[in-house]
Legacy VTK file of the C-alpha trace (Angstrom):
# vtk DataFile Version 3.0
C-alpha trace
ASCII
DATASET POLYDATA
POINTS 401 float
-17.911 33.618 21.529
-14.742 34.028 23.595
-11.387 35.617 22.780
-8.032 33.957 23.206
-6.773 36.984 25.192
-9.383 36.061 27.836
-7.988 32.540 28.123
-4.212 32.932 27.878
-2.392 32.561 31.209
-5.552 31.484 33.034
-4.987 28.885 35.730
-6.062 25.379 34.709
-7.474 22.962 37.288
-8.458 19.324 37.153
-12.107 18.529 37.740
-11.283 17.794 41.405
-9.746 21.298 41.750
-6.056 20.396 41.628
-4.008 23.145 39.949
-2.203 21.934 36.808
-0.657 25.144 35.504
-1.532 28.008 33.146
-2.969 27.885 29.650
-0.229 28.955 27.244
-1.535 28.171 23.757
-4.121 26.322 21.711
-3.514 23.909 18.829
-5.873 23.961 15.862
-6.330 22.106 12.607
-5.393 24.056 9.453
-8.543 23.230 7.507
-11.753 24.775 6.199
-13.155 24.473 9.723
-10.226 25.149 12.085
-11.197 23.002 15.055
-9.163 23.428 18.235
-7.688 19.998 18.865
-5.329 20.454 21.825
-4.554 22.838 24.677
-1.021 23.743 25.737
-0.455 24.156 29.464
2.701 25.289 31.245
2.705 23.263 34.473
3.939 24.355 37.900
7.448 23.031 37.152
7.673 24.930 33.870
7.075 21.900 31.650
4.860 22.182 28.565
1.893 19.820 28.462
0.000 19.251 25.188
-3.407 17.832 26.056
-6.187 16.768 23.626
-9.429 18.791 23.941
-11.240 15.531 24.643
-9.979 15.967 28.227
-11.277 19.548 28.426
-14.227 19.949 30.812
-14.744 23.733 30.878
-13.171 26.650 29.008
-15.154 29.812 29.852
-14.917 31.545 33.244
-12.757 28.763 34.606
-10.668 26.211 32.744
-10.819 22.646 33.947
-9.690 19.308 32.543
-10.310 15.694 33.459
-8.096 14.367 36.213
-7.119 11.353 34.104
-5.772 13.571 31.294
-2.945 12.373 29.040
-0.440 14.340 26.969
0.216 13.983 23.249
2.166 15.496 20.323
1.201 17.615 17.314
0.133 15.825 14.159
0.293 16.913 10.516
-1.612 20.116 9.637
-1.884 21.211 13.267
-0.738 24.712 14.163
-0.150 26.810 17.281
-2.501 29.744 17.802
0.256 31.964 19.222
3.150 30.900 17.000
1.272 30.704 13.698
-1.558 33.220 13.983
-1.399 35.783 16.780
0.302 39.066 15.842
0.943 37.707 12.335
-0.016 39.281 9.038
-2.924 37.850 7.092
-4.565 38.626 3.799
-8.123 39.916 4.119
-9.689 38.353 1.036
-12.840 40.474 1.319
-11.059 43.795 1.825
-8.146 42.972 -0.521
-5.566 44.137 1.991
-2.999 42.859 4.463
-3.864 43.214 8.151
-2.488 42.057 11.503
-4.101 39.629 13.950
-4.601 41.354 17.322
-6.775 38.680 18.919
-8.540 35.444 17.964
-12.264 34.806 18.323
-13.199 31.284 19.403
-16.561 29.553 19.194
-17.272 27.052 21.957
-20.770 26.029 20.903
-21.306 23.094 18.568
-17.616 22.339 18.867
-14.526 24.367 19.722
-13.011 26.177 16.750
-11.615 29.467 15.457
-14.481 31.704 14.364
-12.323 34.583 13.129
-9.639 37.117 13.982
-9.876 40.566 15.556
-7.885 43.134 13.548
-9.016 46.249 15.438
-7.770 48.365 18.315
-10.034 46.589 20.807
-8.101 43.404 20.112
-4.975 45.118 21.441
-6.753 46.757 24.399
-8.171 43.395 25.430
-4.623 42.125 26.061
-3.941 45.191 28.219
-7.183 44.700 30.179
-8.338 48.125 29.024
-11.295 47.114 26.862
-13.910 47.360 29.640
-12.597 50.717 30.807
-12.706 52.126 27.296
-16.226 50.788 26.743
-17.319 52.420 29.998
-15.880 55.752 28.886
-17.511 55.344 25.471
-20.919 54.741 27.101
-20.535 57.983 29.018
-20.337 59.795 25.689
-23.034 57.527 24.171
-20.580 55.943 21.797
-20.615 52.301 20.814
-17.252 50.694 20.191
-16.820 47.700 17.946
-13.825 45.847 16.626
-13.598 44.427 13.087
-13.530 40.634 13.157
-12.761 38.708 9.987
-14.339 35.291 9.718
-12.045 32.354 8.963
-13.554 32.064 5.475
-12.347 35.572 4.596
-8.683 35.228 5.531
-5.568 33.398 4.411
-3.014 32.911 7.215
0.510 33.968 6.350
2.397 31.224 8.158
1.418 27.612 7.711
3.697 24.930 9.071
5.773 22.432 7.090
5.758 24.759 4.057
2.166 23.853 3.280
-0.452 26.397 2.318
-4.156 25.849 1.786
-5.152 27.611 -1.436
-8.719 28.650 -2.170
-10.373 30.054 -5.278
-10.963 33.341 -3.491
-7.215 33.947 -3.486
-7.567 35.290 -7.029
-8.385 38.468 -5.148
-4.682 38.648 -4.332
-4.289 40.380 -7.676
-6.158 43.380 -6.262
-3.321 43.958 -3.783
-0.408 46.240 -4.575
2.583 44.168 -5.806
4.764 45.758 -3.083
2.348 44.660 -0.340
2.062 41.130 -1.657
5.862 40.892 -1.997
6.310 41.971 1.643
3.720 39.383 2.633
5.406 36.576 0.683
8.836 37.341 2.132
7.509 36.409 5.561
6.726 32.888 4.423
8.973 30.320 2.710
9.956 29.786 -0.910
7.606 26.796 -1.271
4.586 28.943 -0.405
5.867 31.771 -2.623
5.965 29.445 -5.641
2.470 28.116 -4.935
0.896 31.550 -4.654
2.726 32.997 -7.676
1.384 30.134 -9.805
-2.131 31.384 -9.121
-1.463 34.888 -10.410
-1.690 36.425 -13.846
1.759 36.290 -15.477
2.235 40.081 -15.649
1.097 40.567 -12.057
3.360 37.717 -10.921
6.290 39.462 -12.649
5.440 42.724 -10.859
5.459 40.879 -7.528
8.728 39.069 -8.305
10.323 42.408 -9.211
9.475 43.691 -5.706
10.892 40.622 -3.920
14.373 40.896 -2.471
17.207 39.335 -4.423
17.365 36.268 -2.140
13.837 35.236 -3.099
14.352 36.203 -6.744
17.439 34.010 -6.966
15.715 31.029 -5.334
12.715 31.384 -7.661
14.703 31.644 -10.892
16.903 28.703 -10.019
13.722 26.619 -9.896
12.270 27.939 -13.174
12.829 26.228 -16.502
14.816 28.444 -18.956
11.704 29.345 -20.978
9.701 30.152 -17.819
12.560 32.284 -16.470
12.836 34.077 -19.816
9.126 34.836 -19.873
9.283 36.468 -16.423
12.544 38.320 -17.132
11.036 39.753 -20.330
8.358 41.396 -18.171
10.814 42.910 -15.654
12.472 46.306 -15.874
15.819 45.870 -17.620
17.879 46.855 -14.574
16.012 44.376 -12.358
16.321 41.711 -15.079
20.094 42.168 -15.284
20.490 41.838 -11.528
18.567 38.559 -11.657
20.611 37.262 -14.608
23.839 38.088 -12.786
22.870 35.702 -9.976
22.702 32.791 -12.443
25.656 30.780 -13.737
26.985 31.703 -17.206
25.567 28.496 -18.664
22.145 29.019 -17.105
22.140 32.696 -18.136
22.846 31.813 -21.781
20.031 29.240 -21.733
17.554 31.839 -20.454
18.665 34.510 -22.942
17.910 32.143 -25.838
14.192 32.392 -25.016
14.057 36.186 -24.629
12.716 38.288 -27.555
15.537 39.752 -29.669
15.017 43.428 -28.809
14.939 42.814 -25.059
17.796 40.320 -25.375
20.062 42.875 -27.116
19.369 45.436 -24.386
20.129 42.951 -21.619
23.351 41.736 -23.285
24.498 45.365 -23.575
23.836 45.940 -19.867
25.507 42.663 -18.926
28.682 43.785 -20.696
28.772 46.782 -18.375
28.810 44.456 -15.379
32.602 44.490 -15.207
32.473 48.048 -13.838
34.319 48.351 -10.515
31.526 48.665 -7.935
33.905 47.008 -5.487
36.202 50.026 -5.514
33.378 52.199 -4.158
32.400 49.989 -1.220
32.364 51.637 2.189
32.446 49.713 5.454
30.747 52.541 7.334
27.537 50.706 8.184
25.847 49.153 11.209
24.618 45.546 11.368
22.300 44.011 13.968
20.416 40.744 14.449
16.602 40.427 14.181
16.120 40.067 17.951
18.252 43.127 18.791
16.245 45.619 20.863
15.870 49.260 19.817
17.718 50.381 22.954
20.655 48.149 21.963
20.653 49.586 18.429
20.961 53.109 19.862
23.918 52.004 21.983
25.594 50.441 18.945
25.063 53.590 16.859
26.582 55.799 19.588
29.540 53.443 19.910
30.318 52.734 16.238
29.278 55.664 14.055
31.191 58.631 15.475
33.554 58.805 12.478
31.052 57.881 9.747
30.810 60.318 6.842
27.406 58.921 5.829
24.877 57.026 7.929
21.163 56.584 7.380
20.302 52.870 7.478
20.824 49.930 9.816
21.062 46.477 8.228
19.764 43.231 9.722
21.491 39.875 9.196
20.732 36.351 10.379
23.130 33.967 12.127
24.634 33.057 8.744
25.380 36.764 8.149
22.878 36.836 5.270
21.194 40.190 4.722
17.504 39.834 5.633
16.290 43.339 6.521
16.877 47.076 6.785
15.404 50.118 8.529
16.195 53.830 8.488
16.871 56.122 11.429
13.463 57.784 11.241
11.719 54.430 11.597
14.025 53.558 14.492
13.097 56.746 16.372
9.399 55.887 16.170
9.800 52.576 18.041
9.653 51.805 21.741
13.025 50.991 23.295
12.078 47.395 24.121
10.906 46.496 20.587
13.015 43.923 18.665
13.968 45.123 15.192
12.299 42.205 13.373
8.947 43.813 14.177
9.543 46.871 12.020
12.430 46.107 9.660
11.778 46.103 5.918
12.432 42.650 4.499
12.251 43.703 0.870
15.835 44.997 0.773
16.982 46.737 -2.404
20.536 45.474 -3.027
23.346 45.577 -5.541
26.253 43.260 -6.376
29.911 43.587 -7.239
28.912 42.782 -10.818
26.026 45.262 -11.021
26.673 47.876 -13.741
27.243 51.386 -12.363
24.411 52.970 -14.408
21.977 50.370 -13.040
23.082 51.127 -9.450
22.380 54.821 -10.122
18.998 54.020 -11.641
18.065 51.892 -8.606
19.000 54.631 -6.159
16.977 57.219 -8.051
14.021 54.869 -8.534
13.757 53.997 -4.843
15.002 57.400 -3.572
17.957 55.839 -1.711
21.150 57.577 -0.699
23.000 54.270 -0.441
22.726 50.610 -1.422
24.036 47.500 0.341
26.399 45.332 -1.708
26.034 41.561 -1.227
28.024 38.572 -2.477
26.745 35.334 -4.038
26.020 33.952 -0.556
23.843 37.007 0.251
26.380 38.244 2.785
26.757 41.995 3.216
30.068 43.258 1.831
29.490 46.960 2.437
27.530 49.889 1.045
27.876 52.290 -1.872
26.610 55.878 -1.704
24.872 57.729 -4.498
27.520 60.466 -4.426
30.354 58.011 -5.076
28.430 56.111 -7.760
27.389 59.253 -9.682
30.919 60.669 -9.492
32.273 57.421 -10.941
29.631 56.399 -13.461
27.504 59.487 -13.932
29.172 60.455 -17.201
28.970 56.946 -18.644
LINES 1 402
401 0 1 2 3 4 5 6 7 8 9 10 11 12 13 14 15 16 17 18 19 20 21 22 23 24 25 26 27 28 29 30 31 32 33 34 35 36 37 38 39 40 41 42 43 44 45 46 47 48 49 50 51 52 53 54 55 56 57 58 59 60 61 62 63 64 65 66 67 68 69 70 71 72 73 74 75 76 77 78 79 80 81 82 83 84 85 86 87 88 89 90 91 92 93 94 95 96 97 98 99 100 101 102 103 104 105 106 107 108 109 110 111 112 113 114 115 116 117 118 119 120 121 122 123 124 125 126 127 128 129 130 131 132 133 134 135 136 137 138 139 140 141 142 143 144 145 146 147 148 149 150 151 152 153 154 155 156 157 158 159 160 161 162 163 164 165 166 167 168 169 170 171 172 173 174 175 176 177 178 179 180 181 182 183 184 185 186 187 188 189 190 191 192 193 194 195 196 197 198 199 200 201 202 203 204 205 206 207 208 209 210 211 212 213 214 215 216 217 218 219 220 221 222 223 224 225 226 227 228 229 230 231 232 233 234 235 236 237 238 239 240 241 242 243 244 245 246 247 248 249 250 251 252 253 254 255 256 257 258 259 260 261 262 263 264 265 266 267 268 269 270 271 272 273 274 275 276 277 278 279 280 281 282 283 284 285 286 287 288 289 290 291 292 293 294 295 296 297 298 299 300 301 302 303 304 305 306 307 308 309 310 311 312 313 314 315 316 317 318 319 320 321 322 323 324 325 326 327 328 329 330 331 332 333 334 335 336 337 338 339 340 341 342 343 344 345 346 347 348 349 350 351 352 353 354 355 356 357 358 359 360 361 362 363 364 365 366 367 368 369 370 371 372 373 374 375 376 377 378 379 380 381 382 383 384 385 386 387 388 389 390 391 392 393 394 395 396 397 398 399 400
């Protein structure tokens, strides 16, 4: 067994010892047996060469390929090891938890395929060339170090290309995860995969997961549901969450969904919807900081020093994409824990708790208390950040209602 960290950036030669470049990535087939099908080499001119493994002569201590090698392209169901697996979150189906891939174990006997993933500290140390040193120190103290490796059969990769996901019966174990964890996991994939996985879950558990998704995913999901399906899910949500979802739908669509909701729940939701004319917009503050996902921590600190001197309240930094859609958030404490060269997408929370201009004041208060938040971002119908509201302003305005 070999690890990808031992192969990446190794010099690749032809069989007659002519240097081709450095190994950059491996391509594998997303299947029950994930065979490595191609190698990706960055040549001496900086060009990327994708070469079928049929031209591979040796892959262990030295990497060599046939001198008559040819390049090719990716085909359907092929994925990159680095882009689609390494440092990504996966679901450990045996342990019923979400873990991160620190290295990838490869089997080069009886074929060349992914044997499993390393989720332990040794996987990280291997990249830093510190594994041997640590093992040597451990031997001095008569300790034996090992790193947990999950076999391919016991994991479900988070990111699969083209919106396709391979579902297995074992994924029923997803229901043993906390809804919050599964929601965070799903928000890192696309809406197609979200729908596929939610279909596998018990209805009540699926509703719990949907309730924890951010409003962008909720909206996309409910627009695809039939009115009776949407009503069934909404009936299982907390009333305040249900109202926020209903407010994202058109009046016609909302009325269709309400027709399928049990009378008691329907009356409560209609009452809360009538409160949605309350003036949240009058409470919006523009005292907030916005960054992009690839902004470095050091750059965030500079922006805070530059822009927040006159702020009366400041505790969160919001993350938007190039379309200015709200996609993440992190607090100052989390920011202080990061290294200065870390991009914010690595630690931001994607499950953003939001409110709308039409959200009833009492529901905004309830959300803040429920999630222990001192402020909430306000977004428009296009998911763009309009500003924030603070709990002090909201309670002063609606607290007696």
